[in-house]
NULUMVEX-872265 format. One line per field, with one value per residue (C-alpha): x, y, z; residue number from 0. Coordinates in steps of 0.05 Angstrom, whole numbers, plus 5000, padded with zeros to 4 digits. Example, Ala and Ser with C-alpha at 12.3 -4.5 7.8 and 13.67 -1.06 7.14 Angstrom:
<sites>
c1 <- (5246, 5273) .
c2 <- (4910, 4979) .
c3 <- (5156, 5143) .
num <- (0, 1) .
</sites>
This chain:
<sites>
c1 <- (5735, 5675, 5625, 5658, 5653, 5591, 5558, 5596, 5566, 5501, 5503, 5527, 5463, 5422, 5460, 5444, 5370, 5362, 5396, 5354, 5298, 5355, 5368, 5298, 5298, 5236, 5242, 5190, 5183, 5128, 5115, 5098, 5173, 5140, 5110, 5181, 5178, 5117, 5120, 5191, 5147, 5095, 5164, 5194, 5126, 5122, 5198, 5192, 5137, 5170, 5246, 5263, 5243, 5266, 5238, 5271, 5228, 5246, 5203, 5212, 5184, 5111, 5109, 5166, 5143, 5100, 5158, 5205, 5161, 5141, 5215, 5241, 5184, 5191, 5258, 5243, 5265, 5221, 5213, 5187, 5122, 5098, 5044, 4999, 4955, 4888, 4832, 4873, 4941, 4930, 4906, 4960, 5016, 4967, 4951, 5029, 5020, 5072, 5026, 5019, 4935, 4902, 4844, 4823, 4856, 4934, 4898, 4844, 4826, 4803, 4740, 4718, 4735, 4685, 4681, 4684, 4755, 4774, 4753, 4796, 4847, 4820, 4818, 4753, 4750, 4763, 4754, 4815, 4852, 4915, 4928, 4914, 4882, 4902, 4871, 4809, 4802, 4744, 4738, 4689, 4704, 4751, 4729, 4781, 4742, 4765, 4731, 4670, 4657, 4682, 4644, 4586, 4579, 4562, 4569, 4519, 4452, 4437, 4473, 4445, 4467, 4542, 4532, 4512, 4570, 4615, 4586, 4599, 4665, 4693, 4654, 4699, 4755, 4766, 4771, 4722, 4753, 4833, 4829, 4868, 4874, 4929, 4953, 4915, 4891, 4869, 4804, 4790, 4784, 4735, 4685, 4678, 4684, 4634, 4594, 4564, 4510, 4488, 4498, 4470, 4455, 4414, 4453, 4512, 4472, 4440, 4512, 4539, 4482, 4491, 4424, 4463, 4528, 4556, 4516, 4458, 4419, 4442, 4514, 4510, 4477, 4535, 4577, 4543, 4540, 4613, 4629, 4574, 4617, 4688, 4672, 4684, 4761, 4815, 4834, 4873, 4857, 4869, 4946, 4945, 4989, 4959, 5022, 5003, 4936, 4943, 4990, 4926, 4877, 4935, 4958, 4888, 4878, 4817, 4754, 4750, 4780, 4759, 4807, 4821, 4804, 4881, 4893, 4871, 4950, 4971, 4945, 4967, 5028, 5037, 4996, 4978, 4938, 4892, 4812, 4784, 4712, 4692, 4625, 4596, 4580, 4498, 4448, 4389, 4352, 4361, 4337, 4376, 4428, 4495, 4549, 4633, 4663, 4705, 4763, 4808, 4884, 4918, 4945, 5000, 5020, 5074, 5116, 5096, 5168, 5192, 5242, 5212, 5146, 5127, 5161, 5119, 5049, 5061, 5089, 5020, 4977, 5002, 4983, 4906, 4907, 4866, 4929, 4972, 4899, 4897, 4973, 4956, 4902, 4934, 4999, 4983, 4920, 4877, 4826, 4854, 4813, 4818, 4752, 4730, 4789, 4769, 4788, 4823, 4827, 4750, 4762, 4770, 4705, 4668, 4693, 4688, 4614, 4607, 4626, 4563, 4529, 4576, 4593, 4652, 4700, 4673, 4720, 4801, 4749, 4711, 4738, 4814, 4816, 4832, 4859, 4842, 4826, 4764, 4826, 4854, 4784, 4754, 4813, 4834, 4750, 4744, 4803, 4766, 4701, 4735, 4772, 4702, 4732, 4678, 4602, 4580, 4542, 4606, 4645, 4588, 4595, 4665, 4675, 4626, 4655, 4728, 4709, 4671, 4732, 4745, 4688, 4627, 4560, 4585, 4591, 4537) .
c2 <- (8497, 8545, 8510, 8513, 8591, 8588, 8540, 8588, 8647, 8618, 8601, 8672, 8704, 8651, 8676, 8748, 8730, 8702, 8749, 8804, 8743, 8719, 8779, 8813, 8817, 8854, 8895, 8887, 8936, 8924, 8951, 8882, 8864, 8810, 8778, 8777, 8685, 8685, 8728, 8702, 8632, 8655, 8696, 8625, 8591, 8643, 8639, 8564, 8577, 8623, 8611, 8679, 8732, 8730, 8783, 8813, 8825, 8885, 8904, 8972, 8999, 9015, 9085, 9111, 9068, 9125, 9176, 9130, 9110, 9168, 9202, 9152, 9151, 9224, 9218, 9174, 9101, 9058, 8978, 8949, 8922, 8956, 8954, 9007, 9039, 9037, 9096, 9164, 9136, 9105, 9174, 9213, 9165, 9151, 9223, 9236, 9185, 9142, 9073, 9037, 9035, 8961, 8931, 8868, 8883, 8866, 8831, 8790, 8769, 8834, 8838, 8781, 8829, 8855, 8927, 8948, 8924, 8946, 9015, 9023, 9019, 9061, 9127, 9173, 9218, 9169, 9104, 9078, 9022, 9019, 8968, 8889, 8892, 8843, 8829, 8861, 8875, 8883, 8904, 8865, 8827, 8786, 8742, 8688, 8622, 8595, 8656, 8658, 8581, 8586, 8637, 8611, 8677, 8668, 8714, 8761, 8777, 8853, 8908, 8897, 8823, 8854, 8899, 8836, 8800, 8855, 8859, 8781, 8779, 8845, 8812, 8746, 8790, 8789, 8857, 8856, 8883, 8896, 8958, 9015, 9093, 9118, 9097, 9144, 9094, 9052, 9102, 9102, 9014, 9022, 9049, 9018, 8954, 8976, 9036, 9005, 8964, 9020, 9073, 9030, 9018, 9057, 9124, 9102, 9101, 9176, 9197, 9173, 9200, 9269, 9260, 9262, 9284, 9269, 9313, 9251, 9222, 9163, 9173, 9214, 9152, 9099, 9145, 9151, 9073, 9077, 9116, 9068, 9005, 9037, 9035, 8954, 8972, 8969, 9021, 9080, 9052, 9123, 9118, 9045, 9038, 8983, 8928, 8931, 8932, 8873, 8837, 8834, 8797, 8748, 8731, 8719, 8775, 8799, 8770, 8815, 8857, 8906, 8905, 8886, 8820, 8827, 8811, 8740, 8712, 8762, 8719, 8655, 8686, 8721, 8653, 8594, 8563, 8621, 8604, 8653, 8664, 8727, 8771, 8833, 8883, 8873, 8928, 8940, 8893, 8815, 8827, 8883, 8870, 8859, 8894, 8899, 8950, 8928, 8954, 8943, 8942, 8955, 8935, 8897, 8963, 8972, 9033, 9065, 9072, 9002, 8974, 8899, 8909, 8854, 8817, 8862, 8857, 8770, 8782, 8812, 8772, 8724, 8763, 8770, 8696, 8646, 8607, 8659, 8681, 8613, 8609, 8679, 8661, 8598, 8624, 8696, 8679, 8741, 8753, 8755, 8797, 8749, 8709, 8634, 8640, 8592, 8581, 8531, 8567, 8577, 8634, 8670, 8637, 8668, 8732, 8719, 8711, 8770, 8801, 8798, 8845, 8899, 8966, 9007, 9024, 9096, 9151, 9104, 9080, 9155, 9212, 9210, 9250, 9319, 9353, 9347, 9275, 9246, 9186, 9247, 9289, 9226, 9203, 9261, 9272, 9206, 9223, 9289, 9242, 9180, 9237, 9261, 9341, 9338, 9305, 9260, 9319, 9356, 9300, 9295, 9366, 9377, 9323, 9350, 9421, 9392, 9347, 9410, 9450, 9396, 9352, 9387, 9361, 9379, 9451, 9493) .
c3 <- (1511, 1476, 1506, 1571, 1565, 1534, 1594, 1644, 1621, 1626, 1694, 1712, 1682, 1713, 1780, 1767, 1752, 1818, 1860, 1866, 1896, 1939, 1962, 1984, 2047, 2083, 2142, 2193, 2243, 2314, 2379, 2408, 2441, 2484, 2414, 2382, 2388, 2364, 2299, 2287, 2284, 2225, 2194, 2190, 2163, 2114, 2100, 2093, 2027, 1994, 1994, 1949, 2018, 2095, 2135, 2189, 2251, 2293, 2355, 2399, 2462, 2447, 2484, 2430, 2374, 2346, 2348, 2315, 2252, 2247, 2235, 2200, 2145, 2142, 2130, 2074, 2105, 2153, 2134, 2078, 2136, 2194, 2248, 2242, 2288, 2279, 2277, 2291, 2294, 2230, 2198, 2227, 2188, 2118, 2108, 2096, 2044, 2062, 2077, 2006, 1996, 2009, 1962, 1944, 1885, 1925, 1982, 1962, 2029, 2056, 2013, 2074, 2140, 2176, 2155, 2230, 2218, 2157, 2182, 2250, 2183, 2131, 2117, 2143, 2084, 2026, 2063, 2027, 2077, 2087, 2135, 2141, 2206, 2264, 2328, 2363, 2428, 2475, 2549, 2599, 2669, 2691, 2756, 2780, 2784, 2851, 2879, 2861, 2876, 2946, 2963, 2923, 2876, 2798, 2743, 2762, 2714, 2730, 2770, 2834, 2837, 2819, 2879, 2925, 2903, 2915, 2986, 2997, 2972, 3015, 3069, 3066, 3072, 3001, 2939, 2906, 2845, 2848, 2797, 2815, 2765, 2780, 2705, 2670, 2609, 2658, 2678, 2593, 2617, 2668, 2626, 2577, 2622, 2675, 2634, 2563, 2584, 2638, 2576, 2526, 2455, 2440, 2474, 2429, 2363, 2378, 2396, 2326, 2288, 2330, 2360, 2431, 2472, 2534, 2577, 2557, 2620, 2596, 2593, 2657, 2697, 2665, 2708, 2764, 2771, 2757, 2822, 2860, 2838, 2857, 2931, 2915, 2892, 2934, 2996, 2970, 2890, 2859, 2874, 2857, 2791, 2726, 2751, 2827, 2807, 2767, 2807, 2864, 2812, 2793, 2860, 2890, 2931, 2887, 2858, 2791, 2751, 2695, 2646, 2569, 2537, 2524, 2603, 2597, 2570, 2618, 2682, 2655, 2651, 2721, 2743, 2704, 2773, 2760, 2737, 2689, 2676, 2639, 2632, 2607, 2657, 2674, 2654, 2720, 2688, 2674, 2614, 2584, 2526, 2568, 2524, 2521, 2490, 2429, 2388, 2324, 2354, 2294, 2221, 2176, 2133, 2074, 2060, 1997, 1989, 1992, 1944, 1950, 1938, 1896, 1970, 2014, 1991, 1985, 2052, 2083, 2035, 2083, 2152, 2117, 2105, 2147, 2155, 2190, 2235, 2262, 2274, 2319, 2359, 2377, 2395, 2418, 2455, 2420, 2380, 2308, 2261, 2200, 2189, 2195, 2255, 2310, 2385, 2420, 2480, 2510, 2534, 2475, 2446, 2504, 2486, 2411, 2432, 2469, 2409, 2383, 2427, 2435, 2420, 2403, 2460, 2447, 2451, 2424, 2350, 2334, 2388, 2373, 2308, 2334, 2398, 2456, 2435, 2477, 2504, 2543, 2560, 2586, 2627, 2658, 2674, 2704, 2750, 2777, 2782, 2825, 2871, 2878, 2847, 2792, 2784, 2732, 2700, 2701, 2672, 2612, 2608, 2604, 2563, 2507, 2520, 2499, 2438, 2407, 2392, 2335, 2322, 2298, 2316, 2383, 2360, 2376) .
num <- (0, 1, 2, 3, 4, 5, 6, 7, 8, 9, 10, 11, 12, 13, 14, 15, 16, 17, 18, 19, 20, 21, 22, 23, 24, 25, 26, 27, 28, 29, 30, 31, 32, 33, 34, 35, 36, 37, 38, 39, 40, 41, 42, 43, 44, 45, 46, 47, 48, 49, 50, 51, 52, 53, 54, 55, 56, 57, 58, 59, 60, 61, 62, 63, 64, 65, 66, 67, 68, 69, 70, 71, 72, 73, 74, 75, 76, 77, 78, 79, 80, 81, 82, 83, 84, 85, 86, 87, 88, 89, 90, 91, 92, 93, 94, 95, 96, 97, 98, 99, 100, 101, 102, 103, 104, 105, 106, 107, 108, 109, 110, 111, 112, 113, 114, 115, 116, 117, 118, 119, 120, 121, 122, 123, 124, 125, 126, 127, 128, 129, 130, 131, 132, 133, 134, 135, 136, 137, 138, 139, 140, 141, 142, 143, 144, 145, 146, 147, 148, 149, 150, 151, 152, 153, 154, 155, 156, 157, 158, 159, 160, 161, 162, 163, 164, 165, 166, 167, 168, 169, 170, 171, 172, 173, 174, 175, 176, 177, 178, 179, 180, 181, 182, 183, 184, 185, 186, 187, 188, 189, 190, 191, 192, 193, 194, 195, 196, 197, 198, 199, 200, 201, 202, 203, 204, 205, 206, 207, 208, 209, 210, 211, 212, 213, 214, 215, 216, 217, 218, 219, 220, 221, 222, 223, 224, 225, 226, 227, 228, 229, 230, 231, 232, 233, 234, 235, 236, 237, 238, 239, 240, 241, 242, 243, 244, 245, 246, 247, 248, 249, 250, 251, 252, 253, 254, 255, 256, 257, 258, 259, 260, 261, 262, 263, 264, 265, 266, 267, 268, 269, 270, 271, 272, 273, 274, 275, 276, 277, 278, 279, 280, 281, 282, 283, 284, 285, 286, 287, 288, 289, 290, 291, 292, 293, 294, 295, 296, 297, 298, 299, 300, 301, 302, 303, 304, 305, 306, 307, 308, 309, 310, 311, 312, 313, 314, 315, 316, 317, 318, 319, 320, 321, 322, 323, 324, 325, 326, 327, 328, 329, 330, 331, 332, 333, 334, 335, 336, 337, 338, 339, 340, 341, 342, 343, 344, 345, 346, 347, 348, 349, 350, 351, 352, 353, 354, 355, 356, 357, 358, 359, 360, 361, 362, 363, 364, 365, 366, 367, 368, 369, 370, 371, 372, 373, 374, 375, 376, 377, 378, 379, 380, 381, 382, 383, 384, 385, 386, 387, 388, 389, 390, 391, 392, 393, 394, 395, 396, 397, 398, 399, 400, 401, 402, 403, 404, 405, 406, 407, 408, 409, 410, 411) .
</sites>
């Protein structure tokens, strides 16, 4: 009997020791409701290798996510692991002390991430990283291969060839571009996708060095060319919203769509039979560098007040692994920020190649750290430009003046 009692006590003690590990449920918050099935698949892979940890994925409406997350964190709660925005959005949360600092000591894989990816998830003031970058997005031109082939059009190598292709499509009764600008953020998208090669890398470098602002003739010329190409947008494009513009393209009614690389999977979902191609908008001459605009989309962060720090870090290390990065690319058809990922999707491979000749998506990457933000200013100014209520020169001046409220290099 004594042996039985002792063995029972020992068994209960072992069970008590095991219970905390068995009870470690992590909450994982996201703004990507449309990716719920894929993330549950990723979580299954993690849980299979970490039997003491379970992860509960919760996705919220993207437009409400920032408010929901900030409110929870400010109240001392919130998820154990979360999607974090990048750049200015990251700083808003990290500056409050709500996120656990990450580096190669607690997430060793971060040592191999590209510096621009890490910068997107770091505080500018002290260079501390607070999230594992998860994806990059690229602004470019997407085209319908069948429409191009039917009309004998190849990928344009100069600006004039782009105009000629647009004329040819228009003459054939096909809308050259599907884009509309009624949805404000689409105004910023078309600048990144159309104007990057025109403004050029040298302008971007001078802008960052404090040697230029948005009144620079190179930027003004880029806006002039943008205005010029919108003559090939749909009739009434200023009143055309984002969803309607997507539908025009995916239905085959238009030859091109200026957008982000994230649109590739969207269009395939809308029309599984569509054959897509991509290109960087060319500059004036064939030898000009063809540039796309790139940014990093967000990252995975750990709540500084999590009760399950060790488990949360284990999960974030999984999210930083090449194994996860490959699953991310394969299942979400997106460009993973994890180094060494290969792309089964041919178009994603092409996006990765285009990214070798890129400049940052300027307003999001550099000018969302104060009010008014560069994105808000640009979106409003482009609406005025395309509505014939402002000239390219006036837009450049208004951007510079607006940003001078908080951006020191523009203060005069």
